[in-house]
C-alpha positions in Angstrom: 3.0 -29.7 12.1 4.8 -26.6 10.8 6.8 -24.5 13.1 5.2 -21.3 14.1 8.2 -19.5 12.6 7.5 -21.1 9.3 3.8 -20.0 9.4 4.9 -16.5 10.3 7.3 -16.1 7.3 4.5 -17.7 5.0 2.0 -15.2 6.1 4.4 -12.3 5.5 5.1 -13.6 2.1 1.4 -13.7 1.3 1.5 -10.0 2.1 4.4 -9.3 0.0 4.2 -6.9 -3.2 6.0 -7.7 -6.2 7.0 -5.3 -9.0 9.1 -5.8 -12.4 11.7 -3.1 -12.5 12.3 -2.5 -16.4 15.7 -0.3 -15.6 17.2 -3.3 -13.9 15.3 -6.1 -15.7 14.5 -7.8 -12.4 11.7 -8.5 -9.9 11.6 -6.7 -6.7 9.5 -7.5 -3.7 8.8 -5.8 -0.2 6.5 -6.2 2.7 5.1 -3.3 4.2 4.8 -4.6 7.9 8.8 -4.9 7.6 10.5 -1.7 7.0 13.7 -2.1 5.1 12.9 -5.7 4.0 13.4 -6.1 0.4 14.4 -8.7 -2.1 15.4 -8.5 -5.8 15.8 -11.5 -8.3 15.4 -12.6 -12.1 12.2 -14.3 -11.5 9.3 -14.0 -9.1 10.1 -17.5 -7.8 13.8 -16.3 -7.1 12.6 -13.3 -5.5 10.2 -14.9 -3.4 12.9 -17.3 -2.1 15.3 -14.3 -1.5 12.6 -12.6 0.5 12.1 -15.6 2.7 15.7 -15.3 3.6 15.7 -11.8 4.2 12.5 -12.0 6.3 14.2 -14.9 8.4 17.4 -12.7 8.9 14.9 -9.7 9.9 13.5 -12.0 12.6 16.6 -13.4 13.9 18.0 -9.6 14.4 14.8 -8.5 15.9 14.9 -11.6 18.6 18.6 -10.7 19.2 17.8 -7.0 19.8 14.6 -7.9 21.8 12.6 -5.8 19.2 9.0 -6.5 18.7 7.9 -8.4 15.6 4.8 -7.2 13.7 1.8 -9.3 14.6 2.8 -10.2 18.2 1.4 -8.0 21.1 4.3 -8.7 23.5 8.0 -9.1 22.8 9.3 -12.5 22.5 11.6 -13.9 25.1 14.6 -15.6 24.0 16.3 -18.2 26.5 19.9 -18.8 25.9 
């Protein structure tokens, strides 16, 4: 059984858009649902791994700041 957060990240990775940047010679990826989420790497695989880490950081910051995450209708409550 996968954790829900893992499924959420995997769903966002499926929506990611990848583009090769000839100027830098690297791959770039972003997720339209998450403003400011961007990753760059030498290969698509490396870029995907970087993007997963950036998405995870985005989720953690959003939870800490009590901001809504795309795909959730209600704010997620965090109990310390």
